[in-house]
C-alpha positions as CSV (number, residue, x, y, z in Angstrom):
1,M,-31.3,121.0,-86.6
2,L,-28.0,119.9,-85.2
3,C,-26.3,122.2,-82.7
4,E,-23.8,124.8,-83.9
5,H,-20.9,122.6,-82.9
6,L,-21.7,119.9,-85.4
7,Q,-23.3,121.9,-88.2
8,S,-20.1,122.4,-90.3
9,L,-19.3,118.7,-90.0
10,E,-22.8,117.7,-91.1
11,Q,-22.6,120.1,-94.1
12,A,-19.3,118.6,-95.1
13,I,-20.8,115.1,-95.0
14,L,-23.9,116.1,-97.0
15,A,-21.6,117.9,-99.5
16,R,-20.0,114.6,-100.2
17,G,-23.4,113.2,-101.1
18,I,-23.5,110.8,-98.2
19,R,-27.0,109.6,-97.5
20,E,-28.7,110.4,-94.2
21,T,-30.4,107.2,-92.8
22,Y,-32.0,108.5,-89.6
23,R,-32.5,111.8,-87.7
24,G,-34.0,112.0,-84.2
25,Q,-33.7,111.0,-80.6
26,P,-32.4,107.4,-80.7
27,W,-31.5,106.4,-77.1
28,S,-32.8,108.4,-74.2
29,S,-33.7,111.9,-73.1
30,N,-30.0,112.5,-72.7
31,C,-29.7,112.5,-76.5
32,R,-31.2,115.4,-78.4
33,E,-30.8,115.1,-82.1
34,W,-28.6,112.3,-83.6
35,V,-28.1,112.1,-87.3
36,Y,-27.0,108.7,-88.8
37,F,-25.2,108.5,-92.2
38,D,-24.6,105.6,-94.5
39,C,-20.8,105.7,-94.2
40,Y,-17.8,104.9,-92.0
41,L,-16.8,108.0,-90.1
42,D,-13.1,107.7,-89.6
43,T,-13.0,109.5,-86.2
44,E,-9.3,109.1,-85.7
45,A,-8.4,110.7,-89.1
46,G,-11.2,113.1,-88.9
47,S,-10.3,114.6,-85.6
48,G,-7.0,115.8,-87.2
49,R,-8.5,117.0,-90.5
50,V,-11.8,118.5,-89.4
51,A,-11.9,121.4,-87.0
52,L,-14.1,120.4,-84.1
53,P,-14.7,122.3,-80.9
54,E,-13.5,120.8,-77.6
55,C,-17.0,119.8,-76.7
56,V,-17.2,117.4,-79.7
57,V,-15.8,114.0,-78.7
58,E,-15.5,110.7,-80.3
59,H,-18.3,108.2,-79.7
60,V,-17.8,104.5,-80.2
61,H,-20.4,101.9,-79.3
62,R,-20.0,98.2,-80.0
63,G,-23.2,96.8,-78.8
64,T,-24.1,93.1,-78.7
65,H,-27.9,93.4,-79.0
66,D,-28.5,97.2,-79.5
67,G,-26.4,98.0,-82.5
68,E,-23.0,99.3,-83.3
69,E,-21.9,102.9,-84.2
70,R,-19.1,105.3,-84.4
71,G,-19.1,109.1,-84.8
72,W,-18.9,112.4,-82.9
73,V,-21.1,113.6,-80.0
74,C,-21.4,117.2,-78.7
75,S,-21.1,116.8,-74.9
76,Q,-22.5,120.2,-74.4
77,C,-25.7,119.9,-76.5
78,H,-26.1,116.1,-76.7
79,D,-26.3,116.0,-80.5
80,A,-24.4,113.6,-82.6
81,I,-23.3,112.6,-86.1
82,I,-23.0,108.8,-86.4
83,G,-21.9,106.3,-89.0
84,S,-21.1,102.6,-89.2
85,Y,-19.0,101.1,-86.4
86,E,-16.7,99.2,-88.9
87,R,-15.3,100.0,-92.2
88,R,-16.8,97.7,-94.9
89,Q,-15.7,97.1,-98.4
90,G,-17.3,99.5,-100.8
91,M,-18.5,101.8,-98.0
92,V,-17.9,105.6,-98.3
93,V,-15.4,106.8,-95.7
94,F,-15.5,110.3,-94.3
95,P,-13.2,112.2,-94.4
96,G,-11.7,110.3,-97.3
């Protein structure tokens, strides 16, 4: 289960019917539980609309060989909510 700092955000995403694609420890021991969703997480718009604690920060990774992703990470608990790096046509956008 995600940390208390991300639980309300996760519930809001699930309430929109957005499909979870992965849950677990994706990178290293510095990552606890990361949940990936089949959507574009508009972190810029979301930070203004979704109440997030100060320990939750934007995460953007544009990898060349190890994937691309965008979302929010709890810097205190090392949990994260992650979506697609880029917005694609037909893709669900959260918050939208």
